[in-house]
C-alpha positions in Angstrom: 29.5 -18.2 -37.7 32.7 -20.1 -36.8 32.8 -23.8 -36.5 32.6 -24.9 -32.8 36.0 -26.6 -32.9 37.8 -23.6 -34.5 36.1 -21.2 -32.1 37.1 -23.3 -29.0 40.7 -23.6 -30.1 41.0 -19.8 -30.7 39.5 -19.1 -27.3 41.8 -21.5 -25.5 45.0 -20.5 -27.3 44.6 -16.8 -27.8 42.1 -15.4 -25.2 43.1 -17.2 -22.0 39.8 -19.0 -21.7 40.2 -22.4 -20.0 38.0 -25.5 -20.3 36.0 -24.7 -17.1 35.2 -21.2 -18.3 34.3 -22.5 -21.8 31.8 -25.0 -20.3 30.2 -22.2 -18.2 30.0 -19.8 -21.2 28.5 -22.6 -23.3 25.9 -23.3 -20.6 25.0 -19.6 -20.3 24.7 -19.3 -24.1 22.4 -22.3 -24.1 20.2 -20.8 -21.4 19.9 -17.6 -23.4 19.2 -19.6 -26.5 22.0 -18.1 -28.5 25.3 -19.4 -30.0 28.5 -19.4 -27.9 30.1 -17.0 -30.4 27.2 -14.6 -30.1 27.1 -14.9 -26.3 30.8 -14.0 -26.0 30.5 -10.9 -28.2 27.2 -9.7 -26.6 28.6 -10.1 -23.1 31.9 -8.3 -24.2 34.0 -11.3 -23.1 35.6 -11.2 -26.6 35.3 -8.5 -29.2 34.0 -9.6 -32.6 36.8 -7.7 -34.3 39.6 -9.3 -32.2 38.1 -12.8 -32.7 38.0 -12.5 -36.5 41.4 -10.8 -36.6 42.7 -13.9 -34.9 40.9 -16.2 -37.4 42.7 -14.1 -40.1 46.0 -14.6 -38.5 45.5 -18.4 -38.0 44.3 -18.9 -41.5 46.8 -16.5 -43.0 44.0 -14.8 -44.9 43.9 -11.0 -44.8 41.3 -9.3 -42.5 39.3 -6.4 -44.1 37.4 -3.7 -42.2 34.2 -3.2 -44.2 32.5 -0.8 -41.8 32.7 2.7 -43.1 33.9 1.6 -46.5 32.2 2.9 -49.6 30.9 0.1 -51.7 30.1 0.5 -55.4 26.5 -1.0 -55.9 27.5 -2.4 -59.3 30.4 -4.4 -57.8 28.3 -5.5 -54.9 25.6 -6.9 -57.3 28.2 -9.0 -59.2 27.3 -11.7 -56.5 23.5 -12.3 -56.7 21.7 -11.1 -53.5 20.1 -14.4 -52.5 23.5 -16.2 -52.9 25.3 -13.5 -50.9 22.8 -13.8 -48.0 22.9 -17.6 -48.0 26.7 -17.8 -48.0 27.4 -14.6 -46.1 29.8 -13.3 -48.8 30.1 -9.8 -50.4 32.2 -8.4 -53.2 33.6 -4.9 -52.6 36.4 -4.3 -55.1 37.2 -5.4 -58.7 40.1 -5.3 -61.1 40.3 -6.6 -64.7 40.9 -10.2 -63.6 40.2 -10.3 -59.8 37.1 -9.9 -57.6 37.8 -9.0 -53.9 35.3 -10.8 -51.6 34.8 -10.8 -47.9 33.4 -13.8 -46.1 33.2 -15.6 -42.7 34.5 -19.0 -43.8 37.5 -18.8 -46.1 37.6 -22.6 -46.2 34.3 -22.7 -48.2 36.0 -23.8 -51.4 32.7 -24.7 -53.1 31.4 -21.1 -52.8 34.7 -19.6 -54.0 34.8 -22.0 -57.0 31.2 -21.2 -57.9 32.0 -17.5 -58.0 35.0 -18.2 -60.2 32.8 -20.0 -62.8 29.9 -17.5 -62.4 31.9 -14.3 -62.8 34.9 -15.4 -64.9 37.0 -13.6 -62.3 39.5 -14.9 -59.8 38.1 -14.4 -56.3 40.6 -12.8 -53.8 39.3 -13.8 -50.3 39.3 -11.7 -47.2 37.9 -12.3 -43.7 35.4 -9.8 -42.2 33.2 -9.8 -39.1 29.6 -11.0 -39.2 28.2 -7.6 -38.3 30.3 -5.9 -41.1 29.1 -8.4 -43.7 25.5 -7.9 -42.5 25.8 -4.1 -42.9 27.3 -4.5 -46.4 24.5 -6.9 -47.4 22.0 -4.1 -46.6 23.5 -2.0 -49.4 21.8 -4.3 -52.0 18.9 -2.0 -51.4 19.4 1.6 -52.4 17.1 4.5 -51.5 13.4 3.6 -51.5 12.9 6.1 -54.4 15.1 3.7 -56.5 13.3 0.6 -55.5 12.3 -1.4 -58.6 8.6 -1.8 -57.5 8.2 1.9 -56.7 10.0 3.0 -59.9 7.8 0.7 -62.0 4.7 2.2 -60.3 5.8 5.8 -61.0 6.7 4.9 -64.6 3.2 3.5 -65.2 1.4 6.5 -63.7 1.8 10.2 -64.6 -0.4 13.3 -65.0 -1.6 12.2 -68.4 -2.7 8.8 -67.4 -6.5 8.4 -68.2 -9.0 7.4 -65.5 -9.7 4.2 -67.5 -6.0 3.3 -67.5 -5.6 4.3 -63.8 -8.4 1.9 -62.8 -6.7 -1.0 -64.8 -3.3 -0.2 -63.3 -4.8 -0.1 -59.8 -6.3 -3.6 -60.3 -3.1 -5.0 -61.6 -0.7 -3.2 -59.2 1.4 -5.5 -57.0 0.1 -4.0 -53.7 1.8 -6.7 -51.7 5.2 -5.8 -53.2 4.7 -2.1 -52.5 3.9 -2.7 -48.9 6.9 -5.1 -48.6 9.2 -2.5 -50.1 8.0 0.1 -47.6 8.6 -2.2 -44.7 11.9 -3.5 -46.0 13.4 0.0 -46.6 12.2 1.1 -43.1 14.3 -1.7 -41.6 17.3 -0.9 -43.9 17.1 2.8 -43.0 17.0 2.0 -39.2 13.5 3.6 -38.8 11.6 3.2 -35.6 8.2 4.2 -37.0 6.5 4.3 -40.5 3.8 6.9 -41.2 1.5 6.3 -44.2 -0.5 9.5 -44.6 -3.3 10.1 -47.2 -3.6 13.7 -48.4 -5.9 15.1 -51.2 -4.0 13.9 -54.3 -1.3 11.4 -53.0 -0.2 9.2 -50.1 2.9 10.3 -48.2 5.3 7.8 -46.6 7.5 9.1 -43.8 10.1 7.3 -41.6 11.1 8.3 -38.1 14.9 7.9 -38.1 16.9 8.7 -35.0 13.9 10.5 -33.6 13.3 12.8 -36.5 10.5 12.3 -39.1 11.7 12.2 -42.7 9.6 12.0 -45.9 10.9 9.2 -48.0 8.4 9.1 -50.9 4.9 9.9 -52.2 2.6 7.4 -53.9 -0.3 7.9 -56.3 -3.7 8.3 -54.5 -5.1 5.2 -56.3 -2.9 2.8 -54.2 -4.2 4.2 -50.9 -7.1 1.7 -50.4 -5.0 -1.3 -51.5 -2.1 -0.4 -49.0 -4.6 0.2 -46.1 -6.4 -3.1 -46.9 -3.1 -5.0 -47.1 -1.8 -3.7 -43.7 -5.2 -4.4 -42.1 -5.1 -8.0 -43.4 -1.6 -8.5 -42.0 -2.7 -7.0 -38.6 -5.9 -9.0 -38.5 -8.0 -5.8 -38.4 -11.5 -5.2 -39.8 -11.1 -4.3 -43.5 -14.6 -2.8 -43.7 -14.2 -0.5 -40.7 -13.2 3.0 -41.8 -14.8 5.3 -39.1 -13.1 4.0 -35.9 -9.5 3.8 -34.8 -8.0 0.2 -34.8 -4.8 -1.3 -33.3 -3.1 -4.5 -34.3 0.2 -6.2 -34.7 2.0 -8.5 -37.2 5.4 -10.2 -37.6 7.6 -10.7 -40.7 11.0 -12.3 -41.2 13.5 -10.3 -43.2 17.0 -11.5 -44.0 16.9 -14.1 -41.1 15.7 -11.4 -38.6 12.3 -11.5 -37.0 10.5 -8.2 -36.9 7.3 -7.2 -35.2 5.2 -4.2 -36.3 2.7 -2.5 -33.9 0.0 -1.0 -36.1 -2.3 2.0 -35.4 -5.0 2.9 -37.9 -6.8 6.3 -37.4 -9.5 7.8 -39.6 -8.4 11.3 -40.9 -9.9 13.8 -43.4 -8.6 12.1 -46.6 -8.8 8.5 -45.6 -7.1 6.4 -42.9 -3.6 7.3 -41.5 -1.4 4.3 -40.6 1.5 4.4 -38.1 3.6 1.3 -37.6 6.1 1.0 -34.8 9.0 -1.3 -35.8 10.3 -3.7 -33.1 13.2 -6.1 -33.5 12.1 -9.4 -32.0 15.5 -10.9 -31.3 17.1 -7.6 -30.1 19.4 -8.1 -27.1 19.3 -5.8 -24.2 22.1 -3.2 -24.4 24.6 -2.8 -21.6 24.4 0.3 -19.4 27.6 1.5 -21.0 26.2 1.1 -24.5 23.1 3.1 -23.5 25.3 6.1 -22.8 25.8 6.1 -19.0 28.9 7.9 -17.8 31.2 5.6 -15.7 30.5 7.2 -12.3 26.8 7.5 -12.9 26.6 3.9 -14.2 28.1 2.8 -10.9 25.2 4.4 -9.0 22.7 2.6 -11.2 24.5 -0.8 -10.7 24.5 -0.3 -6.9 20.7 0.2 -7.0 20.2 -2.9 -9.2 22.2 -4.9 -6.6 19.7 -4.0 -3.8 17.3 -6.8 -3.0 14.2 -4.6 -2.8 12.9 -1.1 -3.4 11.9 0.9 -6.6 14.0 1.8 -9.6 12.0 4.5 -11.5 12.7 5.7 -15.1 11.1 8.9 -16.2 10.9 11.0 -19.3 8.5 11.8 -22.2 7.2 9.3 -24.7 9.9 8.1 -27.1 12.8 8.9 -24.7 14.0 5.3 -24.4 12.6 4.4 -21.0 11.5 0.9 -22.0 15.0 0.2 -23.5 16.6 1.2 -20.2 14.2 -1.0 -18.2 14.9 -4.0 -20.5 18.7 -3.4 -20.0 18.3 -3.5 -16.2 16.2 -6.7 -16.6 18.9 -8.1 -18.8 21.4 -7.7 -15.9 18.9 -9.2 -13.4 17.8 -12.1 -15.7 19.4 -15.2 -14.1 18.0 -18.7 -13.7 17.8 -18.1 -9.9 15.6 -15.0 -10.2 11.9 -15.0 -10.9 11.1 -11.9 -13.0 7.5 -10.9 -13.9 6.5 -7.9 -16.1 3.2 -6.2 -16.8 3.4 -4.2 -20.0 1.2 -2.2 -22.4 2.1 -3.5 -24.9 4.9 -6.2 -24.6 7.6 -4.6 -26.8 10.3 -7.4 -26.7 9.9 -11.1 -25.8 12.7 -12.0 -23.4 13.6 -15.7 -22.6 13.5 -16.4 -18.9 11.0 -13.6 -18.0 7.3 -14.0 -17.4 5.6 -11.2 -19.5 2.0 -10.2 -19.4 0.1 -7.6 -21.3 -2.7 -5.6 -19.7 -6.2 -5.9 -21.0 -8.4 -3.1 -19.5 -11.6 -4.4 -21.3 -11.2 -7.7 -19.3 -10.3 -5.8 -16.1 -6.6 -6.7 -16.3 -5.0 -3.4 -15.4 -1.5 -2.5 -14.2 -2.8 -2.5 -10.6 -4.7 -5.8 -10.8 -1.9 -7.5 -12.7 0.6 -6.3 -10.1 -1.6 -7.7 -7.3 -1.8 -11.1 -9.1 2.0 -11.2 -9.6 2.6 -10.7 -5.9 1.0 -14.2 -5.5 3.5 -15.6 -8.1 6.5 -15.6 -5.7 8.4 -12.9 -7.8 11.9 -11.5 -7.0 11.7 -8.7 -9.5 8.6 -7.0 -10.9 8.5 -4.6 -13.9 5.3 -2.4 -14.2 5.1 -0.7 -17.6 3.9 2.6 -16.1 2.7 4.0 -12.8 -0.4 6.0 -14.1 -2.6 6.3 -11.0 -2.8 6.1 -7.3 -3.9 2.4 -7.2 -0.9 1.2 -9.2 1.5 3.4 -7.2 0.1 2.0 -3.9 0.6 -1.7 -5.0 4.0 -0.9 -6.4 5.2 0.6 -3.2 3.6 -2.2 -1.2 5.6 -4.7 -3.4 8.8 -2.7 -2.8 8.2 -2.7 1.0 7.7 -6.5 1.1 11.0 -7.5 -0.3 10.6 -7.1 -4.1 12.6 -5.1 -6.5 10.1 -3.0 -8.6 11.0 -1.4 -11.9 8.6 1.1 -13.5 8.3 4.4 -15.5 6.5 7.7 -14.9 5.9 10.7 -17.2 7.8 13.6 -15.5 10.2 16.0 -17.0 13.1 15.4 -14.6 14.1 13.1 -11.7 13.4 15.5 -8.8 9.7 16.1 -10.0 9.0 12.4 -9.7 9.1 12.4 -5.9 6.4 15.1 -5.4 4.4 13.5 -8.2 4.1 10.2 -6.1 3.2 12.3 -3.0 0.5 14.0 -5.2 -0.9 10.5 -5.8 -1.7 10.4 -2.0 1.3 8.2 -1.2 2.6 9.1 2.2 5.9 10.9 1.9 7.7 8.6 4.3 6.8 5.6 2.1 8.0 7.4 -1.1 11.4 8.1 0.6 11.6 4.6 2.2 10.9 2.5 -0.9 12.5 4.5 -3.8 16.1 3.5 -4.5 16.9 5.6 -7.5 15.2 7.7 -10.2 16.6 7.9 -13.8 15.4 10.8 -16.0 16.4 10.5 -19.6 16.2 11.9 -23.2 17.6 10.5 -26.4 20.1 12.6 -28.5 21.4 11.9 -32.0 25.0 10.8 -32.3 27.4 12.6 -34.6 28.0 10.6 -37.8 31.6 9.3 -37.5 32.1 9.6 -41.3 31.7 13.4 -41.5 32.6 14.5 -38.0 34.4 17.8 -37.9 35.9 20.0 -35.2 34.9 23.6 -34.5 35.2 26.4 -31.9 32.2 28.0 -30.1 31.1 31.5 -31.2 30.8 34.3 -28.6 27.0 34.0 -28.7 27.2 30.2 -28.1 29.6 30.7 -25.1 27.2 33.2 -23.6 24.2 30.8 -24.0 26.2 27.9 -22.6 27.4 29.8 -19.5 23.8 30.9 -18.8 22.6 27.3 -19.0 25.4 26.0 -16.7 24.5 28.4 -13.9 27.9 29.0 -12.0 29.5 25.7 -12.9 32.1 25.4 -15.7 32.7 22.7 -18.3 36.1 22.0 -16.6 34.4 21.4 -13.2 31.9 19.0 -14.9 34.7 17.0 -16.6 36.8 16.8 -13.5 33.9 15.7 -11.3 33.1 12.8 -13.6 36.8 11.9 -14.1 36.7 12.6 -17.8 40.1 13.0 -19.3 40.0 15.8 -22.0 43.0 17.5 -23.7 41.1 20.9 -23.4 41.0 20.8 -19.5 43.6 23.6 -19.3 42.0 25.8 -22.0 39.5 28.6 -21.9 36.0 27.9 -23.2 36.7 29.9 -26.3 39.6 27.7 -27.2 37.9 24.4 -26.5 37.1 22.0 -29.4 33.6 20.8 -30.0 32.3 18.6 -32.9 29.5 18.4 -35.4 28.7 16.4 -38.5 28.9 18.1 -41.9 26.5 15.7 -43.6 27.4 12.9 -46.0 25.8 10.0 -47.9 26.1 7.6 -44.9 24.0 9.8 -42.6 21.6 11.1 -45.3 23.3 14.5 -45.1 21.9 15.0 -41.6 25.3 14.9 -39.8 23.9 12.3 -37.3 23.7 8.5 -37.2 22.3 6.5 -34.3 21.1 7.7 -30.9 22.2 7.4 -27.2 20.8 8.5 -23.9 21.5 11.5 -21.7 20.7 10.9 -18.1 19.9 12.6 -14.7 20.3 10.0 -11.9 18.9 10.8 -8.4 19.8 8.5 -5.6 17.4 8.6 -2.7 19.5 8.6 0.5 18.6 9.4 4.1 19.1 13.1 3.7 16.9 13.3 0.7 14.3 11.1 2.5 14.1 13.8 5.3 13.5 16.4 2.6 10.7 14.3 1.1 9.1 13.9 4.6 9.0 17.6 4.8 7.0 17.7 1.6 9.7 19.6 -0.2 8.9 21.0 -3.7 10.6 19.6 -6.9 12.8 22.7 -7.0 14.0 22.2 -3.4 14.8 18.6 -4.2 16.6 19.6 -7.4 18.7 22.3 -5.6 19.6 19.8 -2.9 20.5 17.0 -5.3 22.7 19.3 -7.6 24.4 20.7 -4.5 25.2 17.1 -3.5 26.7 16.2 -6.9 23.7 15.2 -9.1 24.5 15.8 -12.8 21.4 17.1 -14.6 20.2 16.3 -18.1 21.9 19.3 -19.7 25.2 18.7 -17.9 25.3 15.1 -18.9 24.6 16.0 -22.5 27.3 18.7 -22.4 29.9 16.2 -21.3 28.9 14.0 -24.2 29.0 17.0 -26.6 32.5 17.9 -25.4 33.6 14.3 -25.8 32.5 14.4 -29.5 29.6 11.9 -29.2 26.8 14.4 -29.9 26.4 18.1 -30.6 25.5 21.1 -28.4 22.6 21.9 -30.7 21.2 18.4 -30.1 21.6 18.6 -26.3 19.8 22.0 -26.3 17.0 20.6 -28.6 16.1 17.9 -26.1 16.7 19.6 -22.8 15.2 23.1 -23.4 11.8 23.4 -21.7 
């Protein structure tokens, strides 16, 4: 993190930010409880890369782009891990006499001198961005199979180990370290869920990475009870309860990052299966652009957010990113002048400036009762985790009618189906049409790994499948309608370039790294309201919306596949019914 005086000078001299703007940004950062530097980069006022390139220029110390760079683990470990984290410094290259290091503060002479004495090499200093250094620091931990704790465990236990020795090892095993390794590697791998599954002779550990489950290791059966007990203790669950499902939660701090784990323990045939959902406590809401909205579609969403009342509904299956989208909308609305209340099950992220409540059905605190209570709290914006029943739907619509902006989710396959679903809950059609501003249906697709991305042309069979899915429209029409500039606009479909990942070490040979959304956005206008009042079917609404310019989920995904963000296979995987 840059010193305040250095940061302010750079902003004034190089980014045309005057004293008045600086005071406002500092105030906004303080309200959000983050540093000025973090606020500027999160809000896209100044890019992190441009900021540190300017630091490089001012200090006359070369800038190094670490992202995407292969780092030899042996060279990285020349600097002890604890020291590297504390001083935000990494080594990435070495010659006979020199050690190339990247750091945030090139004026930290004490750290540079310590390295000179410690390594016997002359440090050559470069400047890098905080996010690039953070990513490189993660490389201290290789694959979980090579984790020292796990390797020690597997070394001590094999097929020939006697029952007597097994019992002794089980009593001496550092169970805490094993659990810590499983959690730590899940964070480093970017997993969203951890599955610990007992089977007859071993315990399997699987991570869900970018929406796909991947087995990362198997542990000896004798550690099963110890791991289950350790996770139950962390989550404050009953250790002696083995026959009933249990739910809990715990928090840890890892490399200055606060993490929360939502825990579910379920009795299965060979013991108890544990699933942990990983939540980043300090995670900032993504912008609509970063979520993956196309520019024209993003504008429709922003227009709905600007309306003072009505409903914004997000729909899709479990795990399709609905909550993330809602939090992003809340992030836009979250201002000191706005009272925002949420009723969730459970609260996934704690957000400063928002009043968040978690439902408790045992105590009679449901979505419907919580929503009624919040209407007496003078809210401007209300987020309801999910509209599950008629009662919740009625209160939500009442809130939208009485001058509140209501955000919520439903489980439907697409945007048009949502309107008849509300009518099926005995909500009068005219109220559905009158109160609903916009419906966003979504899915998550994996992004192509930028390190192994390759071009290819479609086969005759793929073209045939694609044309069948597009139903009279062409790719060219889609790109033109959304103002997407593409060099292939004048080409036939057989000559168009598409992309896929070949698979490399950076993406675990999958060809994918990271995820983004594909969207179907339905704006409820006067014409559509008439159709709802006539109790139109979901198919009628879909036909009407597409005729009037709505881009469906498959079409949105296809535009992103053509742009090289994801693959056709991935779009088909998540949109095929």
